BANULO-394113 format. One record per residue (C-alpha): residue number from 0; x, z, y. Coordinates in steps of 0.05 Angstrom, whole numbers. Layout:
! residues N
<pos: NUM | east: X | up: Z | north: Y> $
...
This chain:
! residues 480
<pos: 0 | east: 0 | up: 0 | north: 0> $
<pos: 1 | east: 29 | up: -19 | north: 67> $
<pos: 2 | east: 31 | up: 29 | north: 126> $
<pos: 3 | east: -27 | up: -12 | north: 156> $
<pos: 4 | east: -76 | up: 21 | north: 108> $
<pos: 5 | east: -103 | up: 76 | north: 151> $
<pos: 6 | east: -176 | up: 86 | north: 133> $
<pos: 7 | east: -203 | up: 149 | north: 167> $
<pos: 8 | east: -215 | up: 200 | north: 112> $
<pos: 9 | east: -235 | up: 271 | north: 95> $
<pos: 10 | east: -229 | up: 312 | north: 31> $
<pos: 11 | east: -286 | up: 361 | north: 19> $
<pos: 12 | east: -259 | up: 422 | north: -19> $
<pos: 13 | east: -281 | up: 492 | north: -36> $
<pos: 14 | east: -251 | up: 558 | north: -61> $
<pos: 15 | east: -291 | up: 551 | north: -126> $
<pos: 16 | east: -344 | up: 512 | north: -162> $
<pos: 17 | east: -415 | up: 526 | north: -138> $
<pos: 18 | east: -396 | up: 531 | north: -65> $
<pos: 19 | east: -435 | up: 470 | north: -44> $
<pos: 20 | east: -384 | up: 413 | north: -45> $
<pos: 21 | east: -432 | up: 361 | north: -72> $
<pos: 22 | east: -486 | up: 379 | north: -22> $
<pos: 23 | east: -438 | up: 376 | north: 37> $
<pos: 24 | east: -399 | up: 314 | north: 13> $
<pos: 25 | east: -462 | up: 275 | north: -4> $
<pos: 26 | east: -497 | up: 298 | north: 59> $
<pos: 27 | east: -437 | up: 279 | north: 102> $
<pos: 28 | east: -434 | up: 210 | north: 70> $
<pos: 29 | east: -508 | up: 200 | north: 84> $
<pos: 30 | east: -502 | up: 226 | north: 155> $
<pos: 31 | east: -443 | up: 181 | north: 171> $
<pos: 32 | east: -480 | up: 122 | north: 140> $
<pos: 33 | east: -541 | up: 137 | north: 183> $
<pos: 34 | east: -496 | up: 131 | north: 244> $
<pos: 35 | east: -479 | up: 60 | north: 224> $
<pos: 36 | east: -412 | up: 72 | north: 191> $
<pos: 37 | east: -391 | up: 38 | north: 127> $
<pos: 38 | east: -374 | up: 97 | north: 83> $
<pos: 39 | east: -329 | up: 96 | north: 22> $
<pos: 40 | east: -346 | up: 150 | north: -29> $
<pos: 41 | east: -296 | up: 181 | north: -77> $
<pos: 42 | east: -296 | up: 239 | north: -126> $
<pos: 43 | east: -234 | up: 277 | north: -150> $
<pos: 44 | east: -231 | up: 284 | north: -225> $
<pos: 45 | east: -268 | up: 253 | north: -284> $
<pos: 46 | east: -339 | up: 269 | north: -261> $
<pos: 47 | east: -388 | up: 211 | north: -272> $
<pos: 48 | east: -451 | up: 243 | north: -243> $
<pos: 49 | east: -433 | up: 260 | north: -171> $
<pos: 50 | east: -412 | up: 188 | north: -155> $
<pos: 51 | east: -484 | up: 166 | north: -171> $
<pos: 52 | east: -509 | up: 211 | north: -114> $
<pos: 53 | east: -453 | up: 185 | north: -70> $
<pos: 54 | east: -476 | up: 114 | north: -82> $
<pos: 55 | east: -546 | up: 131 | north: -59> $
<pos: 56 | east: -517 | up: 162 | north: 4> $
<pos: 57 | east: -472 | up: 103 | north: 22> $
<pos: 58 | east: -501 | up: 41 | north: -10> $
<pos: 59 | east: -433 | up: 29 | north: -42> $
<pos: 60 | east: -403 | up: 43 | north: -110> $
<pos: 61 | east: -378 | up: 114 | north: -118> $
<pos: 62 | east: -308 | up: 117 | north: -146> $
<pos: 63 | east: -264 | up: 169 | north: -180> $
<pos: 64 | east: -193 | up: 190 | north: -162> $
<pos: 65 | east: -162 | up: 224 | north: -223> $
<pos: 66 | east: -88 | up: 237 | north: -220> $
<pos: 67 | east: -86 | up: 259 | north: -293> $
<pos: 68 | east: -123 | up: 200 | north: -324> $
<pos: 69 | east: -92 | up: 147 | north: -278> $
<pos: 70 | east: -27 | up: 179 | north: -256> $
<pos: 71 | east: -10 | up: 202 | north: -185> $
<pos: 72 | east: 20 | up: 134 | north: -169> $
<pos: 73 | east: -48 | up: 100 | north: -174> $
<pos: 74 | east: -87 | up: 148 | north: -129> $
<pos: 75 | east: -67 | up: 113 | north: -64> $
<pos: 76 | east: -78 | up: 42 | north: -91> $
<pos: 77 | east: -146 | up: 60 | north: -122> $
<pos: 78 | east: -168 | up: 94 | north: -58> $
<pos: 79 | east: -148 | up: 33 | north: -16> $
<pos: 80 | east: -184 | up: -13 | north: -65> $
<pos: 81 | east: -249 | up: 27 | north: -58> $
<pos: 82 | east: -243 | up: 38 | north: 16> $
<pos: 83 | east: -227 | up: -34 | north: 35> $
<pos: 84 | east: -271 | up: -56 | north: 93> $
<pos: 85 | east: -299 | up: 14 | north: 106> $
<pos: 86 | east: -300 | up: 53 | north: 171> $
<pos: 87 | east: -290 | up: 121 | north: 139> $
<pos: 88 | east: -280 | up: 153 | north: 70> $
<pos: 89 | east: -305 | up: 219 | north: 43> $
<pos: 90 | east: -272 | up: 248 | north: -19> $
<pos: 91 | east: -308 | up: 303 | north: -56> $
<pos: 92 | east: -262 | up: 352 | north: -91> $
<pos: 93 | east: -267 | up: 384 | north: -159> $
<pos: 94 | east: -273 | up: 458 | north: -178> $
<pos: 95 | east: -232 | up: 504 | north: -132> $
<pos: 96 | east: -184 | up: 468 | north: -85> $
<pos: 97 | east: -121 | up: 486 | north: -124> $
<pos: 98 | east: -151 | up: 481 | north: -194> $
<pos: 99 | east: -123 | up: 422 | north: -234> $
<pos: 100 | east: -106 | up: 402 | north: -305> $
<pos: 101 | east: -95 | up: 464 | north: -347> $
<pos: 102 | east: -22 | up: 482 | north: -353> $
<pos: 103 | east: -1 | up: 424 | north: -307> $
<pos: 104 | east: 7 | up: 459 | north: -241> $
<pos: 105 | east: -26 | up: 423 | north: -183> $
<pos: 106 | east: -35 | up: 358 | north: -223> $
<pos: 107 | east: -105 | up: 328 | north: -212> $
<pos: 108 | east: -128 | up: 384 | north: -166> $
<pos: 109 | east: -164 | up: 370 | north: -101> $
<pos: 110 | east: -103 | up: 395 | north: -63> $
<pos: 111 | east: -59 | up: 346 | north: -102> $
<pos: 112 | east: -103 | up: 286 | north: -85> $
<pos: 113 | east: -108 | up: 308 | north: -12> $
<pos: 114 | east: -32 | up: 309 | north: -9> $
<pos: 115 | east: -26 | up: 241 | north: -43> $
<pos: 116 | east: -74 | up: 212 | north: 8> $
<pos: 117 | east: -47 | up: 253 | north: 66> $
<pos: 118 | east: -119 | up: 270 | north: 82> $
<pos: 119 | east: -145 | up: 329 | north: 122> $
<pos: 120 | east: -187 | up: 379 | north: 82> $
<pos: 121 | east: -253 | up: 410 | north: 102> $
<pos: 122 | east: -264 | up: 475 | north: 64> $
<pos: 123 | east: -336 | up: 490 | north: 43> $
<pos: 124 | east: -346 | up: 566 | north: 36> $
<pos: 125 | east: -406 | up: 600 | north: 4> $
<pos: 126 | east: -415 | up: 655 | north: 56> $
<pos: 127 | east: -477 | up: 685 | north: 25> $
<pos: 128 | east: -445 | up: 751 | north: 5> $
<pos: 129 | east: -391 | up: 762 | north: 58> $
<pos: 130 | east: -379 | up: 769 | north: 132> $
<pos: 131 | east: -310 | up: 789 | north: 158> $
<pos: 132 | east: -277 | up: 776 | north: 91> $
<pos: 133 | east: -288 | up: 702 | north: 101> $
<pos: 134 | east: -228 | up: 701 | north: 149> $
<pos: 135 | east: -181 | up: 727 | north: 95> $
<pos: 136 | east: -208 | up: 676 | north: 45> $
<pos: 137 | east: -200 | up: 617 | north: 92> $
<pos: 138 | east: -132 | up: 640 | north: 116> $
<pos: 139 | east: -108 | up: 645 | north: 44> $
<pos: 140 | east: -131 | up: 575 | north: 25> $
<pos: 141 | east: -104 | up: 545 | north: 89> $
<pos: 142 | east: -35 | up: 576 | north: 83> $
<pos: 143 | east: -23 | up: 573 | north: 8> $
<pos: 144 | east: 8 | up: 504 | north: 9> $
<pos: 145 | east: 37 | up: 481 | north: 76> $
<pos: 146 | east: 30 | up: 408 | north: 54> $
<pos: 147 | east: -46 | up: 415 | north: 51> $
<pos: 148 | east: -78 | up: 410 | north: 119> $
<pos: 149 | east: -143 | up: 449 | north: 123> $
<pos: 150 | east: -173 | up: 419 | north: 186> $
<pos: 151 | east: -238 | up: 458 | north: 187> $
<pos: 152 | east: -289 | up: 499 | north: 150> $
<pos: 153 | east: -363 | up: 490 | north: 136> $
<pos: 154 | east: -401 | up: 554 | north: 122> $
<pos: 155 | east: -455 | up: 545 | north: 69> $
<pos: 156 | east: -514 | up: 589 | north: 50> $
<pos: 157 | east: -513 | up: 628 | north: 115> $
<pos: 158 | east: -571 | up: 677 | north: 118> $
<pos: 159 | east: -587 | up: 684 | north: 192> $
<pos: 160 | east: -564 | up: 675 | north: 264> $
<pos: 161 | east: -534 | up: 744 | north: 262> $
<pos: 162 | east: -497 | up: 728 | north: 197> $
<pos: 163 | east: -470 | up: 664 | north: 229> $
<pos: 164 | east: -447 | up: 704 | north: 290> $
<pos: 165 | east: -407 | up: 752 | north: 247> $
<pos: 166 | east: -375 | up: 696 | north: 208> $
<pos: 167 | east: -355 | up: 657 | north: 269> $
<pos: 168 | east: -326 | up: 719 | north: 301> $
<pos: 169 | east: -284 | up: 734 | north: 239> $
<pos: 170 | east: -258 | up: 663 | north: 234> $
<pos: 171 | east: -232 | up: 661 | north: 305> $
<pos: 172 | east: -171 | up: 699 | north: 279> $
<pos: 173 | east: -160 | up: 651 | north: 220> $
<pos: 174 | east: -142 | up: 592 | north: 265> $
<pos: 175 | east: -188 | up: 544 | north: 227> $
<pos: 176 | east: -246 | up: 515 | north: 267> $
<pos: 177 | east: -318 | up: 521 | north: 242> $
<pos: 178 | east: -344 | up: 449 | north: 237> $
<pos: 179 | east: -412 | up: 466 | north: 208> $
<pos: 180 | east: -461 | up: 520 | north: 188> $
<pos: 181 | east: -514 | up: 507 | north: 134> $
<pos: 182 | east: -572 | up: 550 | north: 114> $
<pos: 183 | east: -600 | up: 548 | north: 43> $
<pos: 184 | east: -653 | up: 493 | north: 38> $
<pos: 185 | east: -693 | up: 488 | north: -26> $
<pos: 186 | east: -706 | up: 413 | north: -27> $
<pos: 187 | east: -631 | up: 399 | north: -26> $
<pos: 188 | east: -623 | up: 432 | north: -94> $
<pos: 189 | east: -614 | up: 384 | north: -152> $
<pos: 190 | east: -632 | up: 401 | north: -224> $
<pos: 191 | east: -578 | up: 414 | north: -275> $
<pos: 192 | east: -574 | up: 418 | north: -351> $
<pos: 193 | east: -522 | up: 426 | north: -406> $
<pos: 194 | east: -469 | up: 379 | north: -375> $
<pos: 195 | east: -483 | up: 388 | north: -300> $
<pos: 196 | east: -529 | up: 353 | north: -251> $
<pos: 197 | east: -583 | up: 307 | north: -278> $
<pos: 198 | east: -558 | up: 236 | north: -264> $
<pos: 199 | east: -590 | up: 192 | north: -210> $
<pos: 200 | east: -613 | up: 141 | north: -262> $
<pos: 201 | east: -659 | up: 194 | north: -293> $
<pos: 202 | east: -693 | up: 217 | north: -229> $
<pos: 203 | east: -682 | up: 162 | north: -178> $
<pos: 204 | east: -742 | up: 176 | north: -134> $
<pos: 205 | east: -728 | up: 251 | north: -131> $
<pos: 206 | east: -653 | up: 237 | north: -122> $
<pos: 207 | east: -666 | up: 192 | north: -62> $
<pos: 208 | east: -707 | up: 247 | north: -30> $
<pos: 209 | east: -653 | up: 299 | north: -46> $
<pos: 210 | east: -598 | up: 256 | north: -16> $
<pos: 211 | east: -640 | up: 244 | north: 47> $
<pos: 212 | east: -650 | up: 320 | north: 53> $
<pos: 213 | east: -575 | up: 332 | north: 45> $
<pos: 214 | east: -560 | up: 281 | north: 99> $
<pos: 215 | east: -610 | up: 313 | north: 147> $
<pos: 216 | east: -584 | up: 383 | north: 133> $
<pos: 217 | east: -512 | up: 363 | north: 146> $
<pos: 218 | east: -529 | up: 323 | north: 208> $
<pos: 219 | east: -568 | up: 382 | north: 236> $
<pos: 220 | east: -517 | up: 436 | north: 218> $
<pos: 221 | east: -449 | up: 402 | north: 225> $
<pos: 222 | east: -409 | up: 374 | north: 284> $
<pos: 223 | east: -407 | up: 302 | north: 260> $
<pos: 224 | east: -366 | up: 280 | north: 320> $
<pos: 225 | east: -312 | up: 332 | north: 306> $
<pos: 226 | east: -312 | up: 314 | north: 231> $
<pos: 227 | east: -304 | up: 240 | north: 247> $
<pos: 228 | east: -248 | up: 256 | north: 296> $
<pos: 229 | east: -213 | up: 297 | north: 243> $
<pos: 230 | east: -219 | up: 238 | north: 194> $
<pos: 231 | east: -191 | up: 189 | north: 245> $
<pos: 232 | east: -130 | up: 234 | north: 256> $
<pos: 233 | east: -108 | up: 224 | north: 184> $
<pos: 234 | east: -61 | up: 166 | north: 199> $
<pos: 235 | east: -34 | up: 118 | north: 147> $
<pos: 236 | east: -40 | up: 130 | north: 72> $
<pos: 237 | east: 30 | up: 143 | north: 45> $
<pos: 238 | east: 63 | up: 97 | north: -4> $
<pos: 239 | east: 90 | up: 27 | north: -7> $
<pos: 240 | east: 47 | up: -10 | north: -56> $
<pos: 241 | east: -13 | up: -55 | north: -46> $
<pos: 242 | east: -85 | up: -34 | north: -59> $
<pos: 243 | east: -103 | up: -35 | north: -133> $
<pos: 244 | east: -135 | up: -99 | north: -158> $
<pos: 245 | east: -165 | up: -112 | north: -227> $
<pos: 246 | east: -132 | up: -180 | north: -229> $
<pos: 247 | east: -61 | up: -154 | north: -221> $
<pos: 248 | east: -17 | up: -115 | north: -270> $
<pos: 249 | east: 29 | up: -92 | north: -214> $
<pos: 250 | east: 8 | up: -19 | north: -216> $
<pos: 251 | east: 9 | up: -9 | north: -291> $
<pos: 252 | east: 78 | up: 12 | north: -315> $
<pos: 253 | east: 52 | up: 46 | north: -379> $
<pos: 254 | east: 32 | up: -19 | north: -412> $
<pos: 255 | east: 78 | up: -31 | north: -471> $
<pos: 256 | east: 123 | up: -92 | north: -477> $
<pos: 257 | east: 87 | up: -111 | north: -541> $
<pos: 258 | east: 19 | up: -108 | north: -507> $
<pos: 259 | east: 44 | up: -148 | north: -447> $
<pos: 260 | east: 71 | up: -201 | north: -494> $
<pos: 261 | east: 7 | up: -206 | north: -535> $
<pos: 262 | east: -35 | up: -212 | north: -472> $
<pos: 263 | east: 7 | up: -267 | north: -441> $
<pos: 264 | east: 16 | up: -305 | north: -507> $
<pos: 265 | east: -58 | up: -304 | north: -523> $
<pos: 266 | east: -78 | up: -326 | north: -453> $
<pos: 267 | east: -27 | up: -383 | north: -454> $
<pos: 268 | east: -49 | up: -406 | north: -523> $
<pos: 269 | east: -122 | up: -406 | north: -502> $
<pos: 270 | east: -107 | up: -448 | north: -441> $
<pos: 271 | east: -67 | up: -497 | north: -483> $
<pos: 272 | east: -122 | up: -503 | north: -534> $
<pos: 273 | east: -173 | up: -517 | north: -480> $
<pos: 274 | east: -132 | up: -573 | north: -451> $
<pos: 275 | east: -110 | up: -532 | north: -391> $
<pos: 276 | east: -180 | up: -516 | north: -369> $
<pos: 277 | east: -205 | up: -444 | north: -362> $
<pos: 278 | east: -236 | up: -421 | north: -429> $
<pos: 279 | east: -310 | up: -404 | north: -428> $
<pos: 280 | east: -328 | up: -333 | north: -408> $
<pos: 281 | east: -349 | up: -290 | north: -467> $
<pos: 282 | east: -410 | up: -246 | north: -453> $
<pos: 283 | east: -392 | up: -172 | north: -455> $
<pos: 284 | east: -455 | up: -128 | north: -458> $
<pos: 285 | east: -448 | up: -61 | north: -424> $
<pos: 286 | east: -498 | up: -6 | north: -440> $
<pos: 287 | east: -533 | up: 24 | north: -380> $
<pos: 288 | east: -599 | up: 57 | north: -362> $
<pos: 289 | east: -615 | up: 131 | north: -364> $
<pos: 290 | east: -583 | up: 145 | north: -432> $
<pos: 291 | east: -515 | up: 114 | north: -415> $
<pos: 292 | east: -497 | up: 130 | north: -343> $
<pos: 293 | east: -423 | up: 147 | north: -351> $
<pos: 294 | east: -378 | up: 90 | north: -330> $
<pos: 295 | east: -320 | up: 79 | north: -282> $
<pos: 296 | east: -332 | up: 22 | north: -234> $
<pos: 297 | east: -263 | up: -6 | north: -249> $
<pos: 298 | east: -280 | up: -19 | north: -322> $
<pos: 299 | east: -330 | up: -74 | north: -306> $
<pos: 300 | east: -283 | up: -101 | north: -253> $
<pos: 301 | east: -226 | up: -105 | north: -304> $
<pos: 302 | east: -270 | up: -139 | north: -356> $
<pos: 303 | east: -292 | up: -190 | north: -305> $
<pos: 304 | east: -221 | up: -202 | north: -281> $
<pos: 305 | east: -200 | up: -212 | north: -354> $
<pos: 306 | east: -250 | up: -269 | north: -359> $
<pos: 307 | east: -313 | up: -236 | north: -385> $
<pos: 308 | east: -385 | up: -247 | north: -363> $
<pos: 309 | east: -406 | up: -174 | north: -357> $
<pos: 310 | east: -481 | up: -163 | north: -369> $
<pos: 311 | east: -514 | up: -94 | north: -366> $
<pos: 312 | east: -572 | up: -77 | north: -413> $
<pos: 313 | east: -614 | up: -15 | north: -426> $
<pos: 314 | east: -616 | up: 10 | north: -498> $
<pos: 315 | east: -680 | up: 49 | north: -482> $
<pos: 316 | east: -718 | up: -13 | north: -461> $
<pos: 317 | east: -684 | up: -77 | north: -485> $
<pos: 318 | east: -698 | up: -97 | north: -557> $
<pos: 319 | east: -643 | up: -150 | north: -558> $
<pos: 320 | east: -571 | up: -154 | north: -535> $
<pos: 321 | east: -559 | up: -202 | north: -477> $
<pos: 322 | east: -559 | up: -275 | north: -500> $
<pos: 323 | east: -491 | up: -297 | north: -526> $
<pos: 324 | east: -462 | up: -227 | north: -531> $
<pos: 325 | east: -391 | up: -229 | north: -559> $
<pos: 326 | east: -370 | up: -158 | north: -544> $
<pos: 327 | east: -403 | up: -91 | north: -531> $
<pos: 328 | east: -383 | up: -31 | north: -487> $
<pos: 329 | east: -423 | up: 33 | north: -495> $
<pos: 330 | east: -398 | up: 88 | north: -448> $
<pos: 331 | east: -418 | up: 160 | north: -440> $
<pos: 332 | east: -484 | up: 192 | north: -421> $
<pos: 333 | east: -540 | up: 232 | north: -453> $
<pos: 334 | east: -564 | up: 200 | north: -518> $
<pos: 335 | east: -581 | up: 269 | north: -544> $
<pos: 336 | east: -634 | up: 274 | north: -489> $
<pos: 337 | east: -663 | up: 206 | north: -508> $
<pos: 338 | east: -650 | up: 208 | north: -583> $
<pos: 339 | east: -723 | up: 196 | north: -601> $
<pos: 340 | east: -729 | up: 135 | north: -555> $
<pos: 341 | east: -663 | up: 106 | north: -577> $
<pos: 342 | east: -682 | up: 115 | north: -650> $
<pos: 343 | east: -750 | up: 83 | north: -638> $
<pos: 344 | east: -717 | up: 20 | north: -611> $
<pos: 345 | east: -703 | up: -6 | north: -682> $
<pos: 346 | east: -694 | up: -79 | north: -663> $
<pos: 347 | east: -636 | up: -62 | north: -617> $
<pos: 348 | east: -604 | up: -14 | north: -666> $
<pos: 349 | east: -606 | up: -70 | north: -717> $
<pos: 350 | east: -575 | up: -119 | north: -667> $
<pos: 351 | east: -518 | up: -71 | north: -651> $
<pos: 352 | east: -505 | up: -60 | north: -725> $
<pos: 353 | east: -503 | up: -135 | north: -739> $
<pos: 354 | east: -456 | up: -147 | north: -681> $
<pos: 355 | east: -409 | up: -94 | north: -706> $
<pos: 356 | east: -412 | up: -120 | north: -777> $
<pos: 357 | east: -393 | up: -189 | north: -752> $
<pos: 358 | east: -326 | up: -161 | north: -729> $
<pos: 359 | east: -341 | up: -169 | north: -654> $
<pos: 360 | east: -305 | up: -119 | north: -609> $
<pos: 361 | east: -345 | up: -56 | north: -595> $
<pos: 362 | east: -317 | up: -1 | north: -550> $
<pos: 363 | east: -355 | up: 65 | north: -552> $
<pos: 364 | east: -340 | up: 129 | north: -515> $
<pos: 365 | east: -374 | up: 196 | north: -528> $
<pos: 366 | east: -448 | up: 178 | north: -521> $
<pos: 367 | east: -431 | up: 110 | north: -549> $
<pos: 368 | east: -398 | up: 144 | north: -608> $
<pos: 369 | east: -462 | up: 183 | north: -622> $
<pos: 370 | east: -504 | up: 120 | north: -616> $
<pos: 371 | east: -462 | up: 85 | north: -669> $
<pos: 372 | east: -468 | up: 142 | north: -718> $
<pos: 373 | east: -515 | up: 142 | north: -778> $
<pos: 374 | east: -559 | up: 195 | north: -745> $
<pos: 375 | east: -564 | up: 240 | north: -685> $
<pos: 376 | east: -600 | up: 307 | north: -695> $
<pos: 377 | east: -633 | up: 277 | north: -756> $
<pos: 378 | east: -658 | up: 214 | north: -722> $
<pos: 379 | east: -633 | up: 146 | north: -745> $
<pos: 380 | east: -582 | up: 112 | north: -699> $
<pos: 381 | east: -545 | up: 46 | north: -707> $
<pos: 382 | east: -510 | up: 65 | north: -773> $
<pos: 383 | east: -446 | up: 29 | north: -754> $
<pos: 384 | east: -405 | up: 91 | north: -771> $
<pos: 385 | east: -414 | up: 132 | north: -834> $
<pos: 386 | east: -419 | up: 196 | north: -793> $
<pos: 387 | east: -472 | up: 244 | north: -770> $
<pos: 388 | east: -479 | up: 274 | north: -700> $
<pos: 389 | east: -515 | up: 336 | north: -676> $
<pos: 390 | east: -522 | up: 380 | north: -615> $
<pos: 391 | east: -479 | up: 442 | north: -612> $
<pos: 392 | east: -478 | up: 507 | north: -572> $
<pos: 393 | east: -404 | up: 499 | north: -559> $
<pos: 394 | east: -379 | up: 461 | north: -498> $
<pos: 395 | east: -318 | up: 418 | north: -511> $
<pos: 396 | east: -284 | up: 404 | north: -445> $
<pos: 397 | east: -215 | up: 384 | north: -422> $
<pos: 398 | east: -162 | up: 331 | north: -411> $
<pos: 399 | east: -128 | up: 300 | north: -472> $
<pos: 400 | east: -61 | up: 266 | north: -482> $
<pos: 401 | east: -71 | up: 213 | north: -536> $
<pos: 402 | east: -36 | up: 156 | north: -571> $
<pos: 403 | east: -67 | up: 98 | north: -609> $
<pos: 404 | east: -57 | up: 110 | north: -683> $
<pos: 405 | east: -64 | up: 37 | north: -703> $
<pos: 406 | east: -82 | up: -31 | north: -675> $
<pos: 407 | east: -153 | up: -39 | north: -650> $
<pos: 408 | east: -194 | up: -84 | north: -605> $
<pos: 409 | east: -172 | up: -40 | north: -546> $
<pos: 410 | east: -98 | up: -24 | north: -559> $
<pos: 411 | east: -38 | up: -35 | north: -603> $
<pos: 412 | east: -11 | up: 23 | north: -643> $
<pos: 413 | east: 31 | up: 69 | north: -600> $
<pos: 414 | east: -6 | up: 56 | north: -536> $
<pos: 415 | east: -8 | up: 122 | north: -499> $
<pos: 416 | east: -69 | up: 139 | north: -456> $
<pos: 417 | east: -97 | up: 201 | north: -425> $
<pos: 418 | east: -170 | up: 219 | north: -434> $
<pos: 419 | east: -223 | up: 270 | north: -419> $
<pos: 420 | east: -271 | up: 303 | north: -468> $
<pos: 421 | east: -337 | up: 332 | north: -444> $
<pos: 422 | east: -395 | up: 344 | north: -493> $
<pos: 423 | east: -438 | up: 394 | north: -530> $
<pos: 424 | east: -443 | up: 354 | north: -594> $
<pos: 425 | east: -407 | up: 350 | north: -661> $
<pos: 426 | east: -393 | up: 288 | north: -703> $
<pos: 427 | east: -379 | up: 297 | north: -777> $
<pos: 428 | east: -330 | up: 274 | north: -799> $
<pos: 429 | east: -291 | up: 276 | north: -733> $
<pos: 430 | east: -247 | up: 217 | north: -753> $
<pos: 431 | east: -251 | up: 157 | north: -798> $
<pos: 432 | east: -202 | up: 130 | north: -849> $
<pos: 433 | east: -170 | up: 94 | north: -790> $
<pos: 434 | east: -174 | up: 142 | north: -730> $
<pos: 435 | east: -177 | up: 118 | north: -659> $
<pos: 436 | east: -129 | up: 167 | north: -628> $
<pos: 437 | east: -77 | up: 217 | north: -646> $
<pos: 438 | east: -88 | up: 273 | north: -595> $
<pos: 439 | east: -21 | up: 302 | north: -574> $
<pos: 440 | east: -46 | up: 357 | north: -528> $
<pos: 441 | east: -73 | up: 410 | north: -523> $
<pos: 442 | east: -72 | up: 410 | north: -600> $
<pos: 443 | east: -48 | up: 357 | north: -648> $
<pos: 444 | east: -104 | up: 323 | north: -687> $
<pos: 445 | east: -133 | up: 254 | north: -702> $
<pos: 446 | east: -199 | up: 233 | north: -672> $
<pos: 447 | east: -248 | up: 176 | north: -672> $
<pos: 448 | east: -260 | up: 113 | north: -712> $
<pos: 449 | east: -230 | up: 43 | north: -717> $
<pos: 450 | east: -263 | up: -6 | north: -765> $
<pos: 451 | east: -264 | up: -81 | north: -758> $
<pos: 452 | east: -274 | up: -92 | north: -683> $
<pos: 453 | east: -303 | up: -23 | north: -669> $
<pos: 454 | east: -265 | up: 30 | north: -629> $
<pos: 455 | east: -306 | up: 93 | north: -623> $
<pos: 456 | east: -282 | up: 160 | north: -596> $
<pos: 457 | east: -303 | up: 222 | north: -558> $
<pos: 458 | east: -248 | up: 209 | north: -506> $
<pos: 459 | east: -267 | up: 181 | north: -439> $
<pos: 460 | east: -209 | up: 139 | north: -413> $
<pos: 461 | east: -197 | up: 104 | north: -346> $
<pos: 462 | east: -176 | up: 32 | north: -361> $
<pos: 463 | east: -142 | up: 24 | north: -293> $
<pos: 464 | east: -85 | up: 64 | north: -322> $
<pos: 465 | east: -76 | up: 13 | north: -378> $
<pos: 466 | east: -104 | up: -56 | north: -359> $
<pos: 467 | east: -81 | up: -85 | north: -425> $
<pos: 468 | east: -142 | up: -51 | north: -455> $
<pos: 469 | east: -192 | up: -95 | north: -418> $
<pos: 470 | east: -151 | up: -158 | north: -428> $
<pos: 471 | east: -142 | up: -146 | north: -502> $
<pos: 472 | east: -216 | up: -131 | north: -510> $
<pos: 473 | east: -237 | up: -196 | north: -476> $
<pos: 474 | east: -186 | up: -236 | north: -515> $
<pos: 475 | east: -215 | up: -208 | north: -580> $
<pos: 476 | east: -285 | up: -227 | north: -555> $
<pos: 477 | east: -262 | up: -299 | north: -549> $
<pos: 478 | east: -230 | up: -302 | north: -617> $
<pos: 479 | east: -275 | up: -258 | north: -661> $
């Protein structure tokens, strides 16, 4: 990224989860958009749900910035890619400001991403149970790491005018300006369940109303002019590389020599075989709708850049795969919530099974893994995998360091990728005769399934970190 990349930007952080980051960040995006600004929305970490609300607020795709999944070197380029053409960018943090990947120091924390972007931080504080102590809290967060610039604080859940007066008086000594004060407003609350907020796709009308309420609350309680001025004072994004692009391998040093060679050789051979003309675009069907809402925007962009015709379909509603489907991508989501409806759509389950049996490439992550199983909570699924899935009381959550055990439609053996696991389900057995990944950390084990063209796993991965994945997948779609 050249020094000319200087999109005004703010990072919205908090001392802990539950402080109101999503309400403030989403509301600020909506309030800026209502003022006529083109707003770029970003989320620190692997969260798929918050970006859906961000998209409603801005009218643009919400994007993730995850320094663990993608590597710190890609944060600036990915930010610049998403923020291209925008007037301002708002980055919602994750957990507490200094909380990152377990055992990895600051890696993937909100503070880490703020430093990588050289972006000022606005600290959202839940003030509901404190008064003068807020000054000590804010001072501690602002002074902990001198490379993190806390440019202001927004006080959330303030009880009364008197409470606000006490808080403001205390913060005068902390040296951090108060940029907003928000009271608790019931209609801003968004429903949650076992994996966090209910996604936008499942409650679109109510979500639109909630985002509008967030925008109104932030516009009424925050100094938007001061927040915009703080964002404009950010200066240039550090670094010397260009914005990330799905068509360029320039930012992907982890791709193996073998994978690079296979990708180039296959593409060259295809072009020779077609007489120098571009080969036809294979249709890659991508599962969407309320049951499959977890997907990084860059995945579809990478597939399209690799030459695929990307078509979204809804397994709850559509009884057939898109015409001409040569490959299938089924990301994460909540199939356990829609198990009865997914099971009842027998024509589509049969079509997915037949596609997999033909040897066509199928990439399934988490929810997609469950959908490919023989059954989910006793209800028939696609039967592609000889495995059974069920809901569990135990939450499985965390980053994973993994390596491809063997060749598959996504990667060659030895390809190292980082992933994230987040579910309350169990698949038995947990791995097939040919596992998808050998997980190196936090504990060594094998995981997932590779059979014919199918690659199914609990791990969510970010393909921008390894673009050979999308290219290899599309090449297999052409040749399978």
